[in-house]
Every structure is written in C-alpha cells, then in structure tokens.
C-alpha positions as CSV (number, residue, x, y, z in Angstrom):
1,M,-26.0,-20.2,-9.0
2,K,-26.6,-19.2,-12.6
3,Q,-24.6,-16.3,-14.1
4,T,-26.3,-14.0,-16.6
5,T,-25.8,-10.7,-18.2
6,L,-28.3,-7.9,-18.8
7,C,-27.3,-5.0,-21.0
8,Y,-28.9,-1.6,-21.9
9,I,-27.8,-0.1,-25.1
10,D,-28.0,3.7,-24.7
11,N,-28.2,6.2,-27.6
12,G,-28.4,9.2,-25.2
13,T,-32.2,9.5,-24.9
14,H,-33.4,5.9,-25.4
15,F,-32.5,2.4,-24.3
16,L,-32.8,-0.5,-26.7
17,L,-35.2,-2.9,-24.9
18,L,-36.4,-6.4,-25.8
19,H,-40.1,-7.2,-25.5
20,R,-39.9,-10.9,-24.5
21,V,-42.7,-12.5,-26.5
22,K,-41.2,-15.3,-28.6
23,K,-39.9,-18.0,-26.1
24,Q,-41.9,-20.7,-24.3
25,N,-41.6,-21.0,-20.5
26,D,-39.8,-17.6,-20.3
27,A,-39.6,-16.1,-16.8
28,S,-39.7,-12.7,-18.4
29,H,-42.5,-13.4,-20.9
30,D,-44.2,-10.2,-22.1
31,K,-41.8,-8.1,-20.0
32,W,-39.5,-5.4,-21.5
33,I,-35.9,-5.9,-20.5
34,G,-32.4,-5.3,-21.7
35,V,-30.6,-7.8,-23.9
36,G,-28.4,-10.6,-22.5
37,G,-28.4,-14.1,-21.4
38,K,-26.6,-17.0,-19.7
39,C,-22.8,-17.1,-19.4
40,E,-21.3,-20.1,-21.2
41,A,-18.6,-22.3,-19.6
42,D,-15.3,-20.4,-19.3
43,E,-16.9,-17.1,-20.4
44,S,-16.4,-13.9,-18.3
45,P,-19.5,-11.6,-17.8
46,D,-18.1,-9.1,-20.3
47,E,-17.4,-11.7,-22.9
48,C,-21.0,-13.0,-22.4
49,M,-22.4,-9.5,-22.7
50,V,-20.5,-8.9,-26.0
51,R,-21.7,-12.3,-27.4
52,E,-25.3,-11.9,-26.3
53,V,-25.5,-8.3,-27.7
54,R,-24.2,-9.6,-31.1
55,E,-26.6,-12.6,-31.2
56,E,-29.7,-10.6,-30.1
57,T,-29.1,-7.3,-31.9
58,G,-26.5,-7.7,-34.5
59,F,-24.4,-4.9,-32.9
60,E,-20.7,-5.1,-32.2
61,V,-19.9,-3.6,-28.8
62,E,-17.3,-0.8,-28.8
63,K,-17.7,1.0,-25.5
64,W,-19.4,-0.3,-22.4
65,L,-19.6,0.1,-18.6
66,Y,-20.1,-2.7,-16.0
67,R,-22.7,-1.1,-13.8
68,G,-23.5,-3.6,-11.1
69,I,-24.4,-7.0,-10.0
70,V,-28.0,-8.1,-9.1
71,T,-28.6,-11.2,-7.0
72,F,-32.0,-12.5,-8.1
73,I,-33.7,-14.8,-5.6
74,S,-37.0,-16.5,-6.4
75,D,-39.2,-19.2,-5.1
76,V,-40.3,-20.0,-8.6
77,W,-37.3,-19.4,-10.9
78,P,-33.6,-20.4,-10.6
79,C,-31.6,-18.0,-8.6
80,E,-29.0,-16.0,-10.5
81,Y,-26.3,-13.4,-10.5
82,M,-27.1,-10.8,-13.2
83,H,-24.2,-8.7,-14.4
84,L,-25.5,-5.3,-15.5
85,F,-23.9,-3.4,-18.4
86,T,-24.6,-0.3,-20.4
87,I,-23.3,0.3,-23.9
88,S,-22.7,3.8,-25.2
89,Q,-20.9,2.9,-28.5
90,W,-21.5,0.1,-31.0
91,S,-21.4,-0.6,-34.7
92,G,-23.3,-2.8,-37.1
93,E,-26.9,-3.1,-38.3
94,E,-29.8,-4.2,-36.0
95,V,-31.1,-7.6,-36.8
96,V,-34.4,-9.4,-35.9
97,C,-34.1,-11.0,-32.5
98,D,-35.5,-14.6,-32.1
99,E,-36.3,-14.0,-28.4
100,G,-38.6,-11.0,-28.8
101,D,-39.1,-7.6,-30.4
102,L,-36.4,-5.0,-30.1
103,Q,-37.5,-1.4,-29.7
104,W,-35.9,1.9,-28.7
105,V,-37.7,3.2,-25.6
106,D,-37.5,6.8,-24.4
107,K,-35.8,6.7,-21.0
108,A,-38.4,9.1,-19.6
109,R,-41.1,6.6,-20.5
110,L,-39.5,3.4,-19.1
111,S,-42.1,3.1,-16.3
112,D,-44.8,2.8,-19.0
113,Y,-43.6,-0.6,-20.0
114,P,-44.3,-3.9,-18.1
115,T,-41.1,-5.2,-16.4
116,W,-39.9,-6.8,-13.3
117,E,-40.4,-4.5,-10.3
118,G,-36.8,-4.9,-9.3
119,D,-35.7,-3.7,-12.8
120,R,-37.2,-0.3,-11.9
121,I,-34.7,-0.1,-9.0
122,F,-31.6,-0.8,-11.0
123,L,-32.7,1.2,-14.0
124,K,-33.1,4.2,-11.7
125,L,-29.6,3.6,-10.4
126,I,-28.2,3.4,-13.9
127,L,-30.1,6.6,-15.0
128,D,-28.8,8.4,-11.8
129,D,-25.3,7.3,-12.9
130,E,-24.7,5.6,-9.5
131,P,-21.3,4.0,-9.1
132,F,-20.9,0.2,-9.3
133,F,-23.6,-1.4,-7.0
134,S,-24.7,-4.7,-5.6
135,L,-28.5,-5.2,-5.5
136,K,-30.3,-8.2,-4.0
137,L,-33.9,-8.7,-5.2
138,T,-36.1,-11.3,-3.5
139,Y,-39.3,-12.4,-5.3
140,K,-42.3,-14.6,-4.3
141,G,-43.8,-15.5,-7.7
142,D,-43.7,-12.2,-9.7
143,D,-43.9,-10.1,-6.6
144,L,-40.8,-8.3,-5.3
145,V,-40.8,-8.8,-1.5
146,A,-37.4,-7.5,-0.5
147,A,-34.5,-5.4,-1.9
148,K,-31.1,-4.6,-0.5
149,L,-28.7,-2.1,-2.1
150,N,-25.1,-2.6,-1.1
151,G,-26.2,-4.7,1.9
152,A,-28.9,-2.3,3.2
153,P,-32.6,-2.8,2.9
154,I,-34.3,-0.3,0.6
155,P,-38.0,0.6,0.0
156,L,-39.7,-1.3,-2.9
157,P,-41.1,0.7,-5.8
158,S,-44.6,-0.5,-4.9
159,Q,-44.2,0.9,-1.4
160,M,-43.3,4.4,-2.8
161,S,-46.5,5.0,-4.7
C-alpha cells in the first residue's frame, strides 16, 4: 500500500490549502487539500512531510504534530496510508506551487471549499484537537461509503445533513 503525507499549515485562524488544478490524472483534481505527497524509499513519514512542505510551499518546518493516520480505500484509485500532520511554526517565503494554487483559508469556512468528503471528518478531528487517531475511509468513485474512527463505524458527513 502506498504511503503518503498530508499536512495542514496552521497560522491560528487559517490553514494553507492547495487547490489541485495543475496536474493531469490527479485523483484530487479541483479539490482543496493540504500539502503533501508520496513517501520516497527509506523516507519516514515526518521526513516526507518536511520535504513535501519545502517543495510545495518553500517553507522550512520548525514545529509540527503528527495528528493521525488515514487508511484510504478506493475502487478507482490506489489504496494508501495517509499520515496527517499540522504545522504551527515555519520559516521562509512562500513559493508558487507546480501542483496547484496555494491559498490561506479561514478555518471557519473550510466547508465552503470542494474537498473529499472524508477530509471533512479528519479536519473536524484536527480542529477539535483530538488525540492521535486512526481513520479508515472507503470510497466508491468519489463517494464516501464507509468510515471507521479508531476501529468503530461513524456516521458520514453526508448522513448528518
């Protein structure tokens, strides 16, 4: 199974998000997500996160938290373990990202932006400052059909409307 990282840079009131609009055949095309990517050979998740943040934003990570792991299951896309991080301290100047457009998004308005439905679950966990968690998300196409938090089934955001 593929190992990836997903990181939310947090300035207190906003997260830095990436609007995925520049790559062909992108599973997250036109969605707003954190920055991150695939772990390289012999690279730990935190080393991958630091490298990906530098490559995609220009920032050097100074203080971070490992928030959880998401098991992403799909009938269309390769399955993966996504290691979730938040960054509260960084240095450097923001650069133009070749994978999409970076934008600071008000945390209170995150639900206004198109994203994976499962992202809404883990973003709420992060915003609620939940301790380290394991989240399993099962998709059929772009539709989230099941979610388990720490081994127990949970309601889907679409079922709570």
